[in-house]
Every structure is written in structure tokens, then in C-alpha cells.
N, C-alpha and C positions, 0 to 999 in steps of 0.2 A: 501230474506228469504222465505222459503217454509212454508206455513200454510194451514190449512184445514178450510174451511168455507162452511157450508151446505154440508158436506161430499165430497166436491170437493177440490183438491189440487190447490193452487195458489202460484206462485213465485212472491212475492211482494217486491218492493224496495221503499225507501222513495221518490226518484226522480220520480218513476212511479206513486205513489199516488199523488204527487204534480202535475204532468202532467195531470192525470185523473180529478183532481178537478179544474184545471185551467179554468176559465170562468164559473164555476158553481155557481149560486147564492144560498147562504145558505137559507134553510127553517127556520122557527121558531123553536128554540131549546126547547124541552120539554123532560126532562130526561137527559140521558147520551149524551155527546158531545165530539167532537174531534176538536182541534185547528190545522188547516192546513194553513200555511202562517200566515196571520193576520186575518183570518176569523174563526168563530166557526160554525161548522156544526153538525147537529144531526147525531149520529152514524149510524143510519139506512140509511140515505141519502148517507153517505160515502161508506157503504157496497154495496149499489145498484150501485153506480158509478164505484167502482173498480172491482166488480164481474160480473156486468151485469145480476144479478139475481133479482127476485122479493124479496121485503123486507120481505115477509112472509116466505121465504125459509131459512133464517138464523137468528141467535139470535144476540142481541146487544153485548152480552158477547164475542162471537167469533170475532167480528170486533174490539172490545175494546182491546182484548188480542193481536191481530195482530198489531194494531196501537201503542200500548205501546211498543211492542217489536221493532217496527221500529223507536221509539224515538219521537213519537208525544205526545203532552200533551192532556190528557183526564180529564178535570176538573170535570165532573160529575161522575167520577169513585168512586165507593163506597170503602172506606177503612175499613177493618175490625179492629175495635178498641178493645182493651182489655176490656172485659166485667167486670163490677163490680160484685164481688162475693157476693151473697146475702146468708147470713147464714140461715140454716133451723130453724124453730121455737124452737126446743129443744136446738139449739146452742145459741139462743138469750136469753133464760130463765135466765141464771145467771146474765145477764147484766140488768135485769129489776129492777125497784125500790123495795127496801125492801129485795133484795136477798143478801146473805152473800158475802162479798168481796172476790175475788180470791187472794190467797197468792202467 
């Protein structure tokens, strides 16, 4: 799969990522992570290993997007949940005690 990380194109495959991470000891996970094999790696460590770039050159989001497209599990991935709609104060007013009931 072709992806762009830190403005550079990479042709990544699942087997290529597995090979790049073989023998790499996972660092302590703080924030987003990627499960590769039976190990959980910080996403920045994976990005550094597969791109050979400094961790400051790319964002965690770029690597997470690539890893999820390749089929890896990313447990720290933030899911956008449906937000609870909060009514404006003037919309709450009729529901206040002592207000006439809506028909």
C-alpha cells in the first residue's frame, strides 16, 4: 500500500512492517499504540522503524492511518463518538419547573 508519511511516499506491506519490527523491543506505551504480532508498540516507535526517519518528522496520526489501512489493531485510536446535543438556554426554558406544559 502506498502512503505518505512526513511528505515522503512509502510502499508499505503488512509483511514488511512485521519484518521491520521483528526483534524490536517495545518501549513503554503512552498514548496511541499499534499491536504488531503479540506486542504493543508506541505508534511513534513503529513509524521510526518503518520509515527510518526521526520521530519529530511525522505525526502519530499519519502512522496510525497507515497501520489501520494495513490491518493492524490500534487500541489507542480515538473514535469520534456522537456528541450529546446540548440545547441552548432558550430551548431549555419551557422544560423548567413552573413552565406551561407543551401540547
